[in-house]
N, C-alpha and C positions, 0 to 999 in steps of 0.2 A: 282533655277537652274542657271540662268545667274548671274554671280558675286558671287555665293556661291559654286558651284561645277565645273563650267566652266567659262572661260573668253571669252565672245563674244563681248567685248566692241568695238573693231576695226570694226568688220563686221556690227554691229548694227549702229554705228555712220556713217559708209560709206553710208548705205542705207537711214537712216533718214536724214543725212546731205544733200544728193541730194534732197530729198523731201522738206526739210526746205528751202534750197536755192531757189528752184523753186517757193516757196510761199513767198519769201521775208523776212523770219525770221532771226533774229540775232542768228547765230550758237552758239556763246559762251554762250548766255543766254538760248537758247532752249535746247541744247543737254543734259545738266545735269538733265533736268526735265523729260525726257522721259523714264528713266530707272526704272524698277520694276513695271511698270503699263501696262495694256492692251493697245495696239495701238489705239483702238477705243476710249478709255477714254482719252488718250493723245490728240488726234485730236479734239474730241468734246470739251475738255476743253479750246482749243484755240479760239473757237467761230469765226472761220474765215468766212468771207462772201462768199456765193456761194459754200461752200464746203460740200460734202456729206461724213460724217465720215466713213460710212460703206464702200463706194467705195474706199476711200483713204486708209483705213486700209487694204483692200484686196490687193490693189496695193503694199503697203509696205510689206505685208506678202509674196507676190510672190518674191519680191526682196530679202528679208531676207532668204528665203528658198534656193534661187539660189546662194547666196553669203555667204558661210560659211568659206571662206579663213581666216586662222588665229585663228579659234575657237579651243581653247585648254583646257584641263582639268586643274583645279587649283591643285597645287602641293599636292600630297597625297590623293586627293579626290577619285580616283578610288579604291585605296586599302582600304580606310576608308569605302566606301560604300560596298565593297565586304565583309568586316568583319561584317557588320550588318546582322542580320537575315532578309531574304528577305521579310517577312511579317510584319516587324516592322518599315519600313520607306517608305516614299512616296515623290515624287517630287510634289511640289505645285508651279506652275509657272503662270505668267501672259501671257506667250507665248501661241499661239494656238498649238494644238497637233502636227500638221505636222511640224511646226517650231521647237518645242521642240525635236521631234525625230530626225530631221535633224541635230540639233546642238549636241545632244548626240552622234550620229554616228560620226560626225566630230571630237569630242573631245575624242573619244575612250572610252566612258563610256557606259556600258551595259544599255539596256532599263529596267526601273524599273517595278516591278510587279504592282504597284499602282501609279497613277498619276492624279493630278487635274490640268486642263488647262483652258485657257481663255473661252472655250466653255461651261465649266461646271458651270459657275457662272453667275448671272445676274448683279452683281456689283463687280468690281475689287478692288484690294488693293488701299487704306488702309482699306477698309471694310474687316471684319474678315471672311466673308462667305467662302472664299477659304480654310482657315485653319480649320474652323469648319467642312467643308466637308471632308477634309483630315483626321481629327481625326475620323470622322464617318466611313470612308471607312477602316481605320485601325482597328476599333473596340475599340478605347480608348476614354476617355474623353479629352477635350481640355487641362485641367490642367495636364494631363499626358504627354503632348507633349514637345519636345524641338525643337524650330524652328531656323534654320540657315538662316540669312538674311544679306543683304549688303546695302540696301537703306532704307530711312526713311519710305516710303510707306509700305514696307514689315514689318519693325519693328513695325510700328503702327498696322498693321493687326494682327501680332502675339500677341502683347499686348492685343488688343481688344478681341481676341479669348480666352485669359486667359492662354496662353502658356508661358513657359520660352523661352527666346530668347538669342541666341549667334550671335554676329555680325562678319561677315567675311570681312576682310579688304584688301584682295589680289588685288583688282582692284581699290582701293581708291587712288586718287591723293591728296585729302584733308581728314583730319581726320573727322570722323563722331562723333559728340557729342552724347554720349550715356552712360547710367548707366549700360548697360548690359555687360557681359563678352565679350571680343573680341579675335579673333584668326586671324593670317594672312593667314594661310593655314592649311592643315591637316597633315603636316609632323610630324611624331612622335606621332600622335593620336592613341590611342588603344581603343578597344571595349571589355568589359567584360560582359558576361551574368551571372548574379549572381543567387544564389539559389532562386527559385520562379519565375525566368524569368526576373527579373528587369535588365535593361541595365545600365551599368556604362561606361561613356566615360571619358578617362583620357588623359591628355597631358604628353609629355615626361618629366620625372623627378618627376611627381606627385605621392605622396605616395598612396599605395593601401588602 
């Protein structure tokens, strides 16, 4: 979701930046590390003394739900999703469900029929649990999935699940080294439902 169909970078970094400053963290070093992972995993991984990761993650969640200013859809994402059969795609996000729904509303993206959120898994990305659950809920095998990701933790989760991966670079300030296909956004992307129900996704100018 974040960084793949919508851009919440500014809002997330405002909230996390205030928290990191309060705890004396180096913002330049910390902020790039918190994207694409569950908040509780990010905080627990810091191993800060006297910190309750559950309580701190709940505080940050409240702040993120309240602050959705500047959350926008990535170019072409809404039309691309609308072109997909509703039962053939799901959002798999490290965000808690309330935050996911708040950001989707702010970006003007309709709520999906199927969603896997932070509450649904015991271990977050880069563990593949989230994508395996997404495939199960869609009724397909992991090898039949195409995962759209923007950060290393998510790419690693998709790979470990056995899915194909496309990297979305719309929010990247620095290039992400990857062997996977990349797209900047969804402008010009088309969806074709082929005989037998197979989905084909094509970029502008790509031959049928």
